[in-house]
C-alpha positions in Angstrom: -17.8 33.3 12.8 -17.9 29.5 12.6 -18.2 28.5 16.3 -22.0 27.0 15.7 -19.6 24.9 12.5 -17.5 24.4 14.5 -20.0 22.7 18.1 -21.9 20.6 15.5 -19.3 18.4 14.5 -17.6 18.6 17.5 -21.0 17.1 18.5 -21.0 14.1 15.9 -17.1 13.5 16.9 -18.5 12.8 20.5 -21.2 10.8 19.1 -18.8 8.1 16.7 -16.6 8.0 20.5 -20.3 6.6 21.9 -20.3 4.4 19.9 -17.5 3.5 19.5 -16.8 3.8 16.0 -13.7 6.8 15.7 -11.0 6.0 13.8 -7.2 7.6 14.3 -4.3 7.3 11.9 -1.9 5.0 13.2 1.9 4.3 11.2 3.2 0.9 11.2 4.4 -1.1 14.1 4.7 -4.5 14.7 4.1 -7.7 12.4 2.3 -7.3 9.8 -0.9 -8.8 10.1 -3.7 -6.3 8.6 -1.7 -4.7 5.3 -2.8 -6.1 1.9 0.5 -6.5 0.9 0.1 -10.6 0.8 3.0 -11.6 -1.9 5.8 -8.9 0.4 6.8 -7.0 -2.7 5.7 -3.1 -1.1 9.9 -3.5 0.2 11.8 -5.4 -2.6 14.3 -4.3 -3.5 13.4 -5.1 -7.6 10.5 -2.4 -6.9 13.3 -0.3 -5.3 15.4 0.1 -8.0 13.3 1.0 -10.6 11.0 3.2 -8.8 14.3 5.3 -8.5 15.6 4.6 -11.7 12.2 6.4 -12.8 12.2 8.9 -10.6 15.7 9.7 -11.5 14.6 9.6 -15.5 11.2 11.4 -15.3 11.2 13.2 -12.0 8.9 12.7 -8.9 5.5 13.6 -10.6 3.8 13.3 -13.2 2.8 17.1 -13.2 -0.4 16.9 -15.2 -3.0 14.9 -16.3 -2.1 12.5 -18.7 -4.1 13.9 -21.8 -1.9 17.4 -20.9 1.5 16.4 -20.1 1.1 14.0 -17.5 1.3 11.1 -20.4 4.4 8.4 -20.1 5.9 5.8 -22.3 5.6 3.5 -19.8 2.4 4.1 -19.1 1.5 2.5 -22.2 3.5 -0.2 -21.9 2.9 -1.5 -18.8 -0.6 -1.5 -19.5 -0.6 -2.8 -22.8 1.5 -6.1 -20.5 -0.9 -5.9 -17.5 -3.8 -6.4 -20.2 -2.2 -9.2 -22.2 -2.0 -10.8 -18.6 -5.8 -10.7 -18.3 -6.4 -11.9 -21.8 -8.4 -8.3 -23.1 -7.5 -6.3 -25.9 -6.8 -3.0 -23.8 -5.8 -1.8 -20.4 -5.8 1.8 -18.6 -4.2 2.3 -15.2 -5.8 4.5 -12.9 -3.9 6.2 -9.7 -6.1 4.6 -7.5 -8.4 1.2 -7.2 -11.6 3.9 -5.8 -10.6 6.1 -9.3 -11.0 3.5 -11.2 -14.1 1.9 -9.9 -15.9 5.3 -9.1 -14.8 6.3 -13.4 -15.3 3.1 -14.5 -19.2 3.2 -13.7 -19.8 6.9 -13.8 -19.1 6.7 -16.7 -21.0 3.5 -18.5 -23.7 3.2 -16.2 -26.7 5.8 -17.8 -29.9 6.8 -17.7 -32.6 3.8 -18.3 -29.9 1.7 -17.5 -30.1 -0.9 -14.7 -27.2 -2.2 -11.8 -27.0 -5.2 -9.9 -24.3 -4.9 -6.9 -24.2 -7.2 -4.1 -24.3 -6.2 -1.0 -21.2 -6.1 0.3 -19.4 -4.0 -2.0 -16.8 -2.3 -1.4 -17.3 1.4 -1.2 -16.3 2.1 -4.0 -18.3 0.5 -6.2 -21.4 2.1 -4.0 -19.8 5.3 -4.5 -19.4 4.7 -8.6 -23.1 3.5 -8.2 -24.0 6.6 -6.6 -22.8 9.0 -9.3 -23.8 6.8 -11.9 -27.9 7.7 -13.4 -28.9 4.4 -13.8 -31.3 2.4 -11.7 -29.8 1.1 -8.6 -31.2 -3.3 -7.4 -28.9 -4.1 -4.8 -29.5 -7.8 -3.6 -27.7 -9.5 -0.6 -24.4 -10.9 -0.5 -23.7 -13.5 -3.1 -27.4 -15.0 -3.5 -27.8 -16.5 -6.4 -31.6 -17.1 -5.7 -32.2 -13.0 -5.2 -30.0 -12.5 -8.1 -32.1 -14.3 -10.3 -35.4 -13.2 -9.2 -34.5 -9.8 -9.7 -33.0 -10.4 -13.1 -36.1 -11.5 -13.9 -38.3 -9.0 -12.1 -36.6 -6.1 -12.9 -37.3 -4.6 -16.6 -35.7 -1.4 -18.0 -34.9 0.4 -21.7 -31.7 0.1 -21.8 -28.4 -1.5 -20.4 -28.2 -4.0 -17.8 -24.9 -4.6 -15.8 -23.7 -6.6 -13.0 -21.1 -5.3 -9.8 -19.2 -7.2 -8.2 -16.2 -8.0 -6.1 -14.0 -11.6 -6.8 -12.9 -11.8 -3.5 -14.6 -9.9 -0.9 -12.0 -7.6 0.9 -13.9 -7.8 4.7 -15.2 -11.3 4.3 -12.4 -13.6 3.0 -15.2 -14.5 0.7 -15.6 -16.0 -3.2 -18.2 -14.3 -5.2 -20.3 -17.1 -7.7 -18.5 -15.6 -10.9 -19.3 -18.7 -12.4 -22.7 -18.4 -11.8 -23.1 -14.9 -12.3 -21.8 -15.3 -15.8 -23.9 -18.2 -16.6 -26.8 -15.8 -15.8 -25.4 -12.6 -17.4 -25.2 -14.6 -21.0 -28.8 -15.6 -20.0 -30.2 -12.0 -19.5 -27.9 -9.7 -21.7 -26.7 -8.2 -18.7 -23.1 -6.9 -18.7 -20.7 -8.1 -15.7 -18.6 -6.0 -13.9 -15.6 -7.6 -11.6 -13.2 -5.9 -8.9 -10.4 -8.4 -8.8 -8.7 -6.4 -6.2 -7.7 -8.7 -4.0 -7.2 -11.8 -6.2 -5.5 -10.2 -9.0 -1.8 -11.4 -8.0 -2.5 -14.4 -6.2 -4.8 -16.6 -8.3 -5.0 -18.0 -11.6 -2.4 -20.0 -13.2 -0.2 -16.6 -13.9 -1.7 -14.6 -10.9 -4.2 -12.9 -13.0 -7.0 -13.4 -10.5 -10.4 -15.6 -10.2 -11.4 -14.4 -13.7 -8.2 -16.8 -14.9 -8.8 -19.8 -12.6 -12.2 -19.7 -13.2 -12.1 -19.1 -17.2 -14.3 -16.4 -17.4 -12.0 -13.8 -19.4 -14.7 -14.0 -22.4 -17.6 -13.1 -20.1 -16.3 -10.1 -18.1 -16.7 -6.6 -19.6 -14.5 -5.0 -17.5 -12.4 -5.7 -14.2 -10.6 -3.1 -12.1 -7.1 -4.7 -11.0 -5.3 -3.6 -8.0 -1.6 -2.6 -8.4 -2.0 -1.5 -4.6 -2.9 -5.5 -3.2 -0.8 -8.0 -4.1 1.4 -5.6 -6.3 2.5 -3.9 -3.8 2.4 -0.1 -5.0 -0.5 1.2 -6.1 -3.3 2.9 -8.7 -5.5 -0.1 -10.6 -5.6 -1.1 -14.3 -8.5 -1.5 -15.8 -9.0 -4.0 -18.5 -11.5 -4.7 -21.6 -12.0 -4.0 -25.3 -10.6 -1.5 -26.5 -13.4 0.9 -27.3 -14.2 0.2 -24.1 -10.8 1.4 -22.6 -10.7 4.3 -25.7 -14.4 5.1 -24.3 -13.1 5.8 -21.2 -10.0 7.8 -21.9 -12.7 10.0 -23.0 -15.0 10.1 -20.4 -14.1 8.8 -16.7 -13.5 11.9 -15.1 -11.5 10.9 -11.9 -8.8 9.8 -15.8 -9.6 13.1 -17.1 -9.6 15.3 -13.7 -6.6 13.6 -12.2 -2.7 14.3 -12.3 -1.4 11.4 -13.5 0.3 7.9 -11.3 3.7 8.5 -10.2 6.3 7.9 -13.2 8.1 6.0 -10.3 4.7 4.3 -9.5 4.2 2.5 -12.9 7.7 1.5 -13.1 7.8 -0.4 -9.8 4.2 -2.3 -10.8 6.2 -3.3 -13.8 8.9 -4.8 -11.5 6.1 -6.5 -9.5 5.6 -8.2 -12.7 8.7 -9.5 -13.4 8.4 -11.5 -10.3 5.0 -12.4 -10.1 5.6 -14.2 -13.4 9.6 -15.7 -12.5 8.8 -15.9 -8.7 4.7 -18.2 -8.7 5.3 -19.6 -5.7 4.3 -17.1 -3.7 1.4 -17.4 -4.3 1.1 -20.7 -3.7 3.1 -20.5 -0.4 0.8 -17.4 0.4 -2.0 -20.1 0.4 -0.4 -22.7 2.7 -0.1 -19.5 5.0 -3.8 -18.9 5.0 -4.9 -22.7 4.6 -2.7 -23.4 8.1 -3.6 -20.5 9.8 -6.9 -21.4 9.4 -6.3 -24.8 10.9 -4.4 -22.9 14.1 -7.8 -21.1 14.6 -10.1 -23.7 14.8 -7.8 -25.9 16.5 -7.8 -23.8 18.9 -12.1 -23.6 18.7 -12.0 -19.4 17.4 -14.7 -19.1 14.8 -14.4 -18.4 11.5 -16.5 -18.3 8.3 -15.5 -21.1 6.3 -13.8 -20.3 3.2 -9.4 -20.3 1.1 -8.3 -17.1 0.7 -5.7 -14.9 2.6 -8.5 -12.9 4.5 -9.6 -14.0 7.7 -12.5 -12.1 9.6 -12.3 -12.9 13.5 -16.3 -12.0 14.1 -15.8 -10.2 17.9 -19.5 -8.3 17.0 -19.4 -5.9 19.8 -17.3 -2.5 19.0 -15.3 -1.8 22.1 -14.6 -5.3 22.8 -12.8 -5.8 19.5 -11.4 -2.0 19.6 -10.2 -3.4 23.0 -8.6 -6.6 22.0 -6.6 -5.0 18.5 -4.9 -2.7 21.4 -3.5 -6.5 23.4 -3.0 -7.5 20.5 -1.0 -4.7 19.7 1.3 -4.4 23.4 2.3 -7.9 22.3 4.0 -7.0 18.8 0.7 -7.9 16.8 -0.3 -4.9 14.0 -4.0 -5.8 14.6 -7.1 -2.9 13.8 -10.2 -3.1 15.0 -12.2 -3.2 12.0 -15.8 -1.5 12.6 -19.3 0.1 11.8 -19.6 1.4 8.4 -17.0 -0.1 7.0 -18.9 -3.3 8.3 -22.0 -4.1 9.7 -23.4 -3.3 12.9 -23.1 -5.8 15.2 -20.5 -7.6 13.2 -16.9 -5.4 14.2 -13.7 -7.8 13.4 -10.3 -8.2 13.5 -9.7 -8.8 9.3 -6.2 -10.6 9.7 -4.5 -10.2 6.3 -1.9 -13.6 5.1 1.6 -11.8 3.5 4.2 -14.6 3.0 6.3 -13.1 5.7 4.8 -15.0 8.3 6.7 -18.0 9.3 4.8 -20.6 11.1 6.1 -19.9 14.4 4.7 -16.5 14.4 1.0 -17.6 13.3 1.3 -19.6 16.2 2.1 -17.5 18.5 -0.4 -15.0 17.6 -3.3 -17.0 18.4 -1.6 -18.0 21.4 -2.2 -14.5 22.2 -5.6 -14.2 20.5 -6.9 -17.2 22.5 -5.6 -15.7 25.9 -7.1 -12.2 25.2 -10.7 -13.1 23.0 -11.3 -15.4 26.1 
């Protein structure tokens, strides 16, 4: 009965094979050069200890949404702590960054509103925008001139929003947040910033680029992953008390999801302890990123200018990118080929993510292998 359906989607899978974009699951193997565990916290003994303690006390699962029986005192405690870190009045913990972004955008963006979105925003932001009822205007990546023109040209009867990442996950470059904040003030536009890849790393206290650029008072909401630099899972939406309360009432990804595992937020609390007491971790990370970029430059491997821990090496062709990644994997380096639709057609790449466990010797060996394979 379902044979035509199977044929249809087997054909679709064959089409993905033909253009080199079919994905396959593969567990970690070799030296980590592709995860988002930037500060090396995912396997830290303190995080494991706190998670185990929380499991022993609270059980393995929350068993219901937070509005039913899934709420725990620990959630509120860590949310308060995280809000303080971000210099906001309140925060709300979601089970994932995806759920947080979709929840925020589908809750606050209403009919008659207009939203300006960076062309390279993450899929979770794109999906949240699609679920909203606001009119969407996509502007070229970090293009201030185009954004200024759009803000002046596009008129609406409701609220105006600007949505951006602070550190872009595939290109490793920074949004011009200071300029955005200025434009938003001039045009009564609410600024929403996804700090997924910046939180835990940038700023004197490690709360992200908003802190580093002293823009806390200029941001409507920020979304902050706990699954990257903090090494666990989930995400905190930070903002004013009334905004967080509204999310509790309206965000479907919060209301209708089983609450996060209590052990996870206990581990996040431990990660916050470590990042507070060991600022040298983020300092080491950026030093290693700078050294890696220097090595690539010395070996004539072209990369875009930048300073972040995310270093994309653009290959272009899907099949060639996949082949290069596989060759490097055989030499013990866990790198993955990033292909469309994750990135634009013709920009397949190796997305190298630096973490603090990588020694200079490992980075040097990797670049040597890369030079040999890529050429």
